[in-house]
N, C-alpha and C positions, 0 to 999 in steps of 0.2 A: 740537212734542214738548214743549218747556218747559211750556206751558200744559195740555197733557195729564197730565203728571206732576204739576204742581202741582194740578191739580183732584182727581186720583185720591188724593193724599196730603193733600189739604185743606190746603194751605200758605196762611197769612194773605196777604191782599192786598198789604201792604207788602212782604213777603219775595218775592211773586211778581214785583213790579216790580225788586226788586233782582236776581232771577234772569234776568229778561229783559235788564236792562242787562248783566248779566255775559256773556250769550250773544250781545251785539251788537244787542239790539233795543231799541227805545223802551218805556218804561214804558207799560202799558195802562190802570191804575187810577188815577183823580184822587184827590188829596187835598185836599178842598174845605173851606175854613174854615167852622165851624159857623154863623157869621152870614151867610154867602152866600146872595143871593137864591134860588138853586136847590135850597137845602136848607130853604126855608120850611115846606113840607109835614112835613119830619120835625121842625122845631122845634114845629110846632103839636101834634104827636102827644107829643113830650116834655113839653110844658107840660100836655097832658091828663093824662099819668100822674102827674106831679108834683102837680097839683091834686086827683086821685082819692085820693092818699095822705093828705091832710090829714084829721086833725089830727096825723098822724105824719110823721115827717122823712122826707125823700127826697132824693137827690143824684144828679146826672150826673156821671161821672168819664170823663176820657179814658185813654189808654194808660198815662201816666206818674201816675196816681192824682191828677191835678190836678181839683178840683171846678169844672166849668164851668156848672153850672145846680143851683139848689136850689127846694125849695117854700118857702112861708112858715113851715111848722112847724120845718123845719130852721134857719132863719134866728133864729126865735125860741129854740129850744132851745140851739143852739151859742152864740147871743149871751149867754144866761143863764149857761151855763159859762164863757164867757171874759169875762164883765162887759164885752160889747160892744168887747173890744179888737180891733184890726184885726190880721189874720193876714198872713203873707207872701203876696205876690200871684204867681200865684193860689193860693189855699188848697189844701192837699195832705193828703189823708186819711192818708197814712203819716206825714208830719211832725207833724201834729196829734195822732195817737195816741201817738207816741214822744217828742215834745218834752215835757220837764218843765214847759215854760211853756205847753204847749198843753193838750190835753184829758186827757193821762195822768193828772194828779193826782186827777180826778174819775172815773176808772174804777176801780172797787173790785176787780174781777178782771182787772187789767191784763195780767199775765203770761200768763194763758190767753188773753186776747185778742191780745196781742202775737204769741204763738207761731203762732195761727191766721192773723193777717196775713201773717206770713212765708212760711207755707206757701201762702197764696193768691197771693203773688208769683210764686211758682215754678209753681202749678198753674193760675192763671187767665191767665198771659201769653198772649195771643191765639195760638192754634194751638200752645200749648206752647213759643212763642219768647220768651225773655227778652231784651230788646234792651239796649245797654250803658247807655242812660239809666236804665232800671229797675234794672239791677245797681248803678250807681252811687247811686241813690237808697237802695237796700237798705243799701249800705256807709254811707252817711250817717246813716240812722236807727239802725242798730246801734252806731254809735259815740257816741250820746248818753250822758249820765252814767246809770250804775247800770243799764244794759241787760244781761241775763244773757248771758254769753258763749256758753251753750249754744244761744242762738238763731241763732247764725251757722251752726249746722249742724243745721237743723230735722229732726225725726224724721218723715219722710214716711211711715213705715209704722205710725205710732201709730193705735190704733184709733179709727174715726170715731164721732161721736155725731150724733144728729139735728140739733141746734143748739147753738152755743155763745152763751149771751146776753151783751150788753154791759150791765154793770151800772153806770149812772152815779149819783153822789151829790155833791150840793154842798148844804151846809147841812141844811135840812129836805126838800129836793128830791131824790127818789129816783125813778130810772126805769130799769126793766130791758127792753131791747129785743133782739130778733134780727132778722137782715136777710136778704133775698133779692136776688140779682143777676140783672138782665134784660139781655139784648143784643138788637140789631136783627136780624131774621131777613133772609137772602138779601142782605146789602148789597153794592153794587157801587162803593163808595167807601171809600178807606182811613179816613177820619175816622169814618165811620159804623160800620165793623166793629169800631174799637177803643173806641166808647162802651159805657159800662156804667152802668146805672141801679139803684142801691142804694136799696131800700126798707126802712125800719125798721118793725117790727111789735111791739106791746106783748107781753112774755112773760108777763105777769100782768094780772089784773083791776085791780089797784091802778094800775098804769102806764097802762092804757087810760082809767081814770077821771080820773087827774090830766091826761093830754093833752087829753082832751075838755073838762074844766073850764077848763084854761088856755087854750084857744082862745077 
């Protein structure tokens, strides 16, 4: 009955395991490390997607927004913005975007992007479930200096627009991107269900030309 209800309600695999445990059953779905041999075919697929996105950035994130894979374009691009500085391990998209010592100073439309990211934490949680770790991360980034207090209560009813570009500028370098997020279809492993592949695409011809020339 637990599995039937979970399937009908499309409960995420992690939460299905929790429900099974609560009902006195053993978890059914594995949570395999991405580097494990049995996920070799998936890693090959992820690398193919990342390579295909060149010369534009692409990253693979886990449930907590940690970056677990990138393509070469992402390493070049974020390395340029951060002057090659090492980030906290593992690098985390939310921390990078909200930290005044991260990418935030180089995002010219930061408030609009930050508001969108906060909404995404709530909206894109796997199956609509925001876990305690994600909630703690959100509290952390909202406590950074000069983060508007209004972001603590995101306007989930705000009119949507087709895309919100992320406008980066550092010195003479300007790049305007928008992104798409992809998940793996029909996963039967907790780790795989929670992976998200974010690919950045140029929002204008100038950005495309700069990215191709920079390659």
